SERO-4910 file (N, C-alpha, C, O; in steps of 0.05 Angstrom, whole numbers):
BEGIN
 pado doro    nc1    nc2    nc3   cac1   cac2   cac3    cc1    cc2    cc3    oc1    oc2    oc3
  Met    A   -323    211    391   -343    214    370   -331    225    344   -337    216    322
  Ser    A   -314    245    347   -302    258    323   -287    238    306   -287    240    282
  Gln    A   -275    218    319   -262    196    304   -281    183    285   -275    177    262
  Gln    A   -306    178    295   -326    165    279   -335    183    255   -337    173    232
  Ile    A   -339    208    261   -346    227    239   -324    227    219   -329    226    194
  Glu    A   -300    229    229   -276    230    212   -275    206    194   -270    208    170
  Thr    A   -279    182    205   -278    158    189   -299    158    167   -293    150    145
  Ser    A   -323    167    174   -344    166    153   -338    187    132   -345    183    108
  Glu    A   -326    209    139   -318    230    119   -297    218    100   -299    220     76
  Ile    A   -278    204    112   -257    191     96   -269    170     77   -262    169     53
  Lys    A   -287    154     88   -300    134     72   -314    146     48   -313    136     25
  Lys    A   -329    167     53   -343    181     31   -323    190      9   -328    187    -15
  Lys    A   -301    200     19   -281    211      1   -269    189    -17   -262    194    -40
  Ile    A   -266    165     -6   -251    145    -21   -268    124    -35   -257    108    -50
  Leu    A   -294    123    -29   -310    102    -41   -310    102    -71   -311     81    -83
  Ser    A   -308    125    -83   -309    127   -113   -282    120   -126   -280    121   -151
  Thr    A   -262    115   -110   -235    111   -122   -230     82   -131   -209     75   -142
  Gly    A   -249     64   -125   -246     36   -133   -228     21   -115   -219     -1   -121
  Ile    A   -222     32    -91   -204     19    -72   -213     -9    -63   -197    -26    -57
  Arg    A   -240    -13    -63   -249    -39    -53   -258    -58    -75   -269    -79    -70
  Val    A   -254    -50   -100   -262    -67   -122   -240    -87   -129   -218    -80   -136
  Gly    A   -247   -112   -125   -227   -133   -129   -229   -145   -157   -236   -131   -176
  Thr    A   -222   -170   -160   -222   -184   -186   -244   -205   -186   -260   -207   -167
  Gln    A   -245   -221   -207   -265   -243   -208   -255   -268   -195   -269   -289   -195
  Val    A   -232   -266   -183   -220   -290   -170   -216   -284   -141   -208   -262   -133
  Lys    A   -223   -303   -123   -216   -299    -95   -199   -323    -86   -205   -346    -91
  Thr    A   -178   -317    -71   -161   -338    -60   -170   -343    -31   -184   -327    -19
  Lys    A   -162   -366    -21   -170   -373      7   -158   -353     27   -169   -348     48
  Phe    A   -135   -341     19   -121   -322     36   -137   -296     39   -138   -283     60
  Met    A   -151   -288     17   -165   -263     17   -194   -264     24   -208   -244     27
  Lys    A   -204   -289     27   -232   -294     34   -242   -277     58   -264   -265     57
  Pro    A   -226   -276     80   -236   -261    103   -241   -231     98   -254   -218    114
  Phe    A   -229   -220     77   -231   -191     72   -252   -184     51   -257   -161     45
  Ile    A   -266   -205     41   -286   -200     19   -314   -199     30   -322   -216     47
  Thr    A   -329   -179     22   -357   -177     32   -377   -190     13   -394   -205     22
  Lys    A   -374   -185    -13   -394   -196    -32   -382   -194    -60   -360   -184    -64
  Ala    A   -398   -204    -79   -390   -200   -107   -408   -179   -119   -432   -177   -112
  Ser    A   -397   -163   -137   -413   -143   -151   -430   -156   -173   -425   -179   -180
  Pro    A   -450   -142   -184   -466   -153   -206   -448   -162   -229   -456   -180   -244
  Glu    A   -425   -149   -233   -407   -157   -255   -390   -181   -247   -373   -190   -263
  Gly    A   -394   -191   -223   -379   -215   -215   -352   -208   -203   -335   -226   -201
  Leu    A   -347   -183   -196   -322   -176   -183   -325   -178   -152   -346   -169   -141
  Tyr    A   -306   -190   -139   -307   -192   -110   -301   -165    -98   -282   -151   -107
  Met    A   -316   -157    -78   -313   -131    -65   -299   -135    -38   -306   -153    -22
  Leu    A   -281   -117    -32   -266   -119     -6   -280   -102     15   -293    -82      9
  Asp    A   -277   -110     40   -289    -95     62   -273    -70     69   -250    -72     79
  Leu    A   -284    -47     64   -270    -22     68   -262    -17     97   -242     -6    103
  Asp    A   -280    -26    115   -273    -23    144   -248    -37    152   -231    -27    166
  Ile    A   -245    -62    141   -221    -77    147   -197    -64    134   -175    -62    146
  Thr    A   -200    -53    110   -178    -40     96   -168    -16    113   -144    -13    118
  Leu    A   -187      0    123   -179     23    139   -166     15    166   -147     27    175
  Glu    A   -177     -7    177   -166    -17    202   -137    -27    198   -119    -22    214
  Lys    A   -133    -41    175   -106    -52    169    -86    -29    163    -62    -31    169
  Ile    A    -96     -8    151    -79     15    145    -70     28    172    -47     37    174
  Gln    A    -88     28    191    -82     39    217    -60     22    231    -41     32    243
  Thr    A    -64     -4    229    -45    -23    241    -17    -20    228      3    -19    241
  Ala    A    -18    -18    201      8    -15    186     22     11    194     46     12    197
  Ala    A      6     32    197     17     59    204     31     58    231     53     69    235
  Lys    A     18     44    250     29     41    277     56     26    276     76     34    288
  Phe    A     55      5    260     78    -13    258    102      1    245    124      0    255
  Ile    A     96     15    223    117     30    208    129     52    226    153     56    227
  Asn    A    111     65    241    120     87    258    138     77    281    158     90    288
  Arg    A    131     53    291    147     42    313    176     36    304    195     41    318
  Leu    A    178     26    279    205     20    269    219     43    256    243     44    253
  Gly    A    203     63    248    215     87    235    211     88    205    219     69    192
  Thr    A    200    110    195    196    112    166    222    112    150    223    105    127
  Asp    A    244    120    164    270    120    150    282     92    148    302     88    134
  Lys    A    269     73    162    279     45    161    262     28    142    265      4    140
  Leu    A    244     42    128    225     29    110    234     31     81    243     52     72
  Ile    A    231      9     66    234     11     37    207      3     24    194    -16     33
  Val    A    200     18      4    175     13    -10    182      4    -39    195     19    -54
  Cys    A    173    -20    -46    180    -31    -72    156    -35    -89    134    -41    -79
  Ser    A    159    -31   -115    139    -40   -133    149    -40   -162    163    -22   -171
  Ala    A    141    -62   -176    147    -63   -204    122    -56   -220    122    -58   -245
  Arg    A    101    -47   -206     77    -38   -220     79     -9   -227     84      8   -210
  Gln    A     74     -3   -253     77     24   -263     59     44   -248     67     66   -241
  Tyr    A     34     35   -243     15     53   -230     22     59   -201     10     77   -189
  Ala    A     40     44   -190     48     49   -162     71     69   -160     78     78   -139
  Asn    A     83     76   -183    106     94   -183    101    121   -169    115    128   -150
  Thr    A     82    136   -179     77    162   -167     68    160   -138     78    175   -121
  Pro    A     49    142   -131     41    140   -103     65    135    -85     68    146    -63
  Ile    A     83    117    -94    107    110    -78    126    134    -76    137    140    -55
  Glu    A    130    147    -98    148    171    -98    139    192    -78    154    203    -63
  Lys    A    113    197    -79    101    217    -61    103    208    -32    111    224    -15
  Phe    A     96    183    -28     98    171     -1    126    175     11    129    184     33
  Cys    A    146    167     -5    174    168      4    184    196      7    201    202     25
  Glu    A    174    214     -9    182    242     -7    172    254     19    186    269     33
  Ile    A    147    248     26    135    260     50    147    247     75    151    261     95
  Leu    A    152    221     74    160    207     99    190    201    100    200    189    120
  Glu    A    205    209     79    234    203     78    240    174     80    259    165     94
  Ser    A    224    158     66    230    129     64    245    124     38    247    142     21
  Lys    A    255    100     35    270     94     10    252     79     -9    237     61     -2
  Lys    A    254     86    -35    238     72    -55    255     55    -74    277     62    -80
  Leu    A    243     33    -82    256     15   -102    235     10   -123    217     -7   -119
  Leu    A    236     24   -145    216     21   -166    227      4   -189    251      3   -194
  Gly    A    209     -8   -204    218    -25   -226    227    -52   -217    219    -62   -195
  Arg    A    243    -65   -233    252    -92   -226    268    -93   -200    286    -77   -196
  Phe    A    261   -112   -183    276   -115   -158    301   -131   -163    299   -154   -171
  Met    A    324   -119   -158    349   -133   -164    354   -155   -144    355   -151   -120
  Pro    A    359   -180   -154    364   -202   -136    388   -196   -118    409   -186   -127
  Gly    A    385   -203    -92    407   -199    -73    406   -172    -58    422   -167    -40
  Thr    A    386   -155    -66    384   -129    -53    382   -131    -22    394   -114     -8
  Leu    A    368   -151    -13    364   -153     16    380   -176     28    381   -180     53
  Thr    A    393   -192     11    405   -217     21    435   -219     16    449   -236     28
  Asn    A    446   -203     -1    475   -206     -8    491   -181     -1    493   -162    -17
  Pro    A    504   -181     23    518   -157     33    541   -149     15    551   -126     17
  Ser    A    551   -166     -3    574   -159    -19    565   -142    -44    582   -131    -58
  Leu    A    539   -139    -48    530   -124    -71    530    -94    -65    523    -86    -42
  Pro    A    536    -77    -85    537    -48    -79    510    -36    -72    508    -16    -58
  Tyr    A    488    -49    -82    461    -39    -76    447    -53    -53    423    -49    -48
  Tyr    A    463    -69    -38    451    -83    -14    441    -63      6    455    -43     13
  Ile    A    417    -68     17    407    -51     39    395    -68     61    388    -91     57
  Glu    A    394    -56     84    383    -70    108    360    -54    120    364    -42    141
  Pro    A    337    -55    108    314    -41    120    303    -57    144    310    -80    148
  Lys    A    287    -44    160    274    -58    182    246    -68    174    234    -85    187
  Ile    A    236    -57    151    209    -64    143    207    -59    112    218    -40    102
  Val    A    191    -76     99    187    -73     70    157    -71     64    141    -85     76
  Leu    A    151    -52     46    123    -48     38    121    -53      8    136    -41     -8
  Ile    A    103    -71      0    101    -77    -29     72    -72    -38     53    -70    -22
  Ser    A     69    -69    -65     43    -62    -76     28    -86    -87      3    -85    -91
  Asp    A     42   -108    -91     29   -132   -102     46   -156    -97     69   -158   -107
  Pro    A     36   -176    -81     52   -199    -74     62   -215    -99     83   -228    -97
  Gln    A     47   -215   -121     56   -229   -145     77   -214   -160     99   -225   -165
  Val    A     71   -189   -166     90   -173   -182    116   -168   -166    138   -168   -178
  Asp    A    114   -165   -140    137   -159   -123    147   -184   -108    158   -182    -86
  Glu    A    144   -207   -121    151   -232   -108    180   -234    -99    186   -244    -78
  Gln    A    198   -224   -116    226   -225   -109    232   -210    -83    247   -220    -66
  Ala    A    220   -187    -80    224   -171    -55    213   -186    -31    225   -186    -10
  Val    A    190   -199    -35    177   -214    -13    195   -237     -5    199   -242     19
  Ile    A    205   -252    -25    222   -276    -19    247   -267     -3    254   -279     17
  Glu    A    260   -246    -13    285   -237      0    280   -226     28    295   -231     46
  Ala    A    259   -211     31    252   -200     57    247   -223     77    256   -222    100
  Thr    A    232   -243     68    226   -266     84    252   -280     92    256   -287    116
  Asn    A    270   -284     73    295   -298     78    313   -282     97    328   -293    113
  Ala    A    310   -255     96    327   -238    113    313   -232    140    324   -218    157
  Gly    A    289   -243    144    275   -239    169    264   -211    172    261   -201    194
  Ile    A    258   -198    149    247   -171    150    217   -172    146    208   -185    127
  Pro    A    201   -160    164    172   -161    160    163   -147    135    174   -127    127
  Val    A    142   -159    123    131   -148     98    102   -140    101     85   -156    110
  Ile    A     97   -115     94     69   -106     92     62   -105     62     77    -95     46
  Gly    A     39   -117     55     33   -118     27      4   -109     21    -14   -117     36
  Ile    A      0    -94     -1    -26    -88    -10    -35   -112    -27    -21   -119    -46
  Ala    A    -58   -124    -21    -65   -148    -34    -94   -147    -44   -112   -137    -31
  Asn    A    -98   -157    -69   -124   -158    -81   -137   -185    -76   -125   -203    -64
  Thr    A   -162   -188    -85   -177   -213    -79   -164   -238    -91   -168   -260    -81
  Asp    A   -147   -235   -112   -135   -258   -125   -106   -263   -116    -92   -280   -128
  Asn    A    -97   -248    -96    -69   -252    -88    -64   -275    -68    -82   -282    -53
  Ile    A    -40   -285    -69    -31   -305    -50    -14   -290    -30      6   -278    -37
  Thr    A    -22   -292     -4    -10   -274     15      4   -289     38      9   -277     59
  Ser    A     11   -314     33     22   -330     55     48   -320     66     55   -326     89
  Lys    A     63   -304     50     89   -294     60     87   -266     72    108   -254     80
  Leu    A     63   -254     72     61   -227     82     56   -227    112     42   -244    122
  Asp    A     68   -208    126     64   -206    155     39   -190    161     25   -194    181
  Leu    A     33   -170    144      9   -154    147     -3   -149    120     11   -139    101
  Ile    A    -28   -154    117    -42   -151     92    -60   -126     92    -75   -122    111
  Ile    A    -57   -109     72    -75    -87     69    -93    -95     45    -84    -93     22
  Pro    A   -118   -103     50   -134   -112     28   -144    -88     12   -158    -71     23
  Ala    A   -137    -87    -13   -146    -64    -30   -141    -71    -60   -126    -89    -66
  Asn    A   -154    -56    -77   -149    -58   -105   -121    -48   -111   -115    -24   -107
  Asn    A   -103    -66   -119    -75    -58   -124    -69    -57   -154    -45    -58   -162
  Arg    A    -89    -54   -170    -85    -52   -199    -92    -24   -210    -79    -13   -228
  Gly    A   -113    -12   -198   -122     14   -208   -105     37   -201    -93     38   -179
  Arg    A   -103     57   -219    -86     81   -213    -97     96   -189    -82    102   -170
  Lys    A   -123    101   -189   -135    117   -168   -135    102   -142   -130    113   -120
  Ala    A   -140     75   -144   -141     59   -119   -113     58   -106   -111     60    -81
  Leu    A    -92     54   -121    -65     53   -110    -58     80    -98    -46     82    -76
  Ala    A    -65    102   -112    -60    129   -101    -74    132    -74    -63    143    -55
  Thr    A    -98    122    -73   -114    124    -48   -102    109    -25   -101    119     -2
  Val    A    -93     85    -30    -81     69     -8    -56     83      3    -53     85     28
  Tyr    A    -39     92    -15    -15    106     -5    -21    133      9     -8    140     28
  Trp    A    -41    146     -2    -50    172     11    -60    166     39    -53    181     58
  Leu    A    -77    146     42    -88    139     68    -66    131     88    -66    138    111
  Leu    A    -46    116     77    -25    107     94     -7    130    104      0    131    127
  Val    A     -1    148     86     15    172     94      0    188    115     11    195    135
  Arg    A    -26    192    109    -43    207    128    -43    195    156    -39    208    176
  Gln    A    -46    169    156    -48    155    182    -20    155    196    -20    157    221
  Ile    A      1    153    181     28    153    194     33    181    206     44    183    228
  Leu    A     25    202    192     28    229    202     11    234    227     20    248    246
  Ile    A    -12    222    227    -29    223    251    -16    209    275    -15    219    297
  Glu    A     -5    185    269      9    170    290     33    185    300     40    183    324
  Lys    A     47    199    283     71    214    291     63    239    307     80    251    319
  Gly    A     37    246    306     29    270    319     33    295    302     32    318    312
  Glu    A     39    292    276     44    314    259     18    324    244     18    344    231
  Leu    A     -3    308    248    -29    315    235    -51    307    254    -50    285    266
  Lys    A    -71    324    257    -94    316    274   -114    301    257   -116    304    233
  Glu    A   -129    283    271   -150    267    258   -167    283    239   -174    274    217
  Asp    A   -176    307    249   -195    322    233   -183    344    216   -196    361    205
  Gln    A   -156    342    213   -142    362    197   -138    352    169   -131    329    165
  Pro    A   -142    369    149   -137    359    121   -107    358    116    -92    375    126
  Met    A    -99    339    100    -71    337     93    -66    356     70    -84    362     55
  Lys    A    -42    366     68    -37    386     46    -36    373     18    -35    387     -2
  Tyr    A    -35    347     18    -36    333     -8    -63    319    -12    -74    309      7
  Glu    A    -72    319    -36    -97    305    -42    -90    278    -56    -67    273    -63
  Ile    A   -111    262    -58   -107    235    -71    -95    239    -99    -78    224   -108
  Asp    A   -105    260   -113    -95    265   -141    -65    269   -142    -52    261   -162
  Asp    A    -54    281   -121    -24    285   -120     -9    259   -120     15    258   -127
  Phe    A    -23    238   -112    -10    211   -110    -14    194   -135     -4    172   -137
  Glu    A    -30    205   -153    -38    188   -176    -19    189   -199    -10    210   -208
  Thr    A    -12    166   -210      5    164   -234    -12    174   -257    -34    164   -263
  Lys    A     -1    193   -272    -16    203   -295    -10    185   -319     11    174   -322
  Ile    A    -31    183   -336    -28    167   -360    -13    182   -382    -17    205   -386
  Thr    A      6    168   -395     23    182   -415      8    189   -440     15    208   -454
  Glu    A    -14    174   -447    -29    180   -471    -38    209   -471    -37    223   -491
  Glu    A    -47    218   -448    -57    246   -445    -34    265   -452    -39    286   -465
  Glu    A    -11    259   -444     12    277   -449     18    278   -479     26    299   -489
  Ile    A     14    256   -493     19    255   -522     -1    274   -536      7    289   -554
  Glu    A    -26    273   -528    -46    290   -540    -41    319   -532    -55    337   -541
***
């Protein structure tokens, strides 16, 4: 029962983060994860499926080892979430432009051989997805309603554009991985909040 209470507590906590707010476009790949359209015409993602997929991803990552994982994103808003994620779990991060050959050309100085790749957007991180696929490395991807996900092995349906939403996905994933590792109990609060994972806007710093 506590699992159920816990899930509803988490849902309450994350509903306002925009994690399930998609775009005005839906692809055939993302159709199964969409519940309805909002009055503004935005497709909404099914939060239960998102949480379920995060659980599946956490199990999968844990089985292969967080130290064998690389997290890539060329999306600016994904930088802080990924940095925090990698700091807590000791995974490797690749932010900004994905250098061609990173996963496929052993003669390059920056060549790496991860067991698993996590990306924030199948379109923006297309190079990483292509190389991982070519190298036979499984890819977990956060995908929005308008994404093409044919090359992903595991889809986490979520808003992958919003600052708060991206922070929330990575926060949930870290939390679930720590639970899977036995380092955190289901009903235990994590010492980091969603805010700690959020990329801050630079305009505020200027003011």
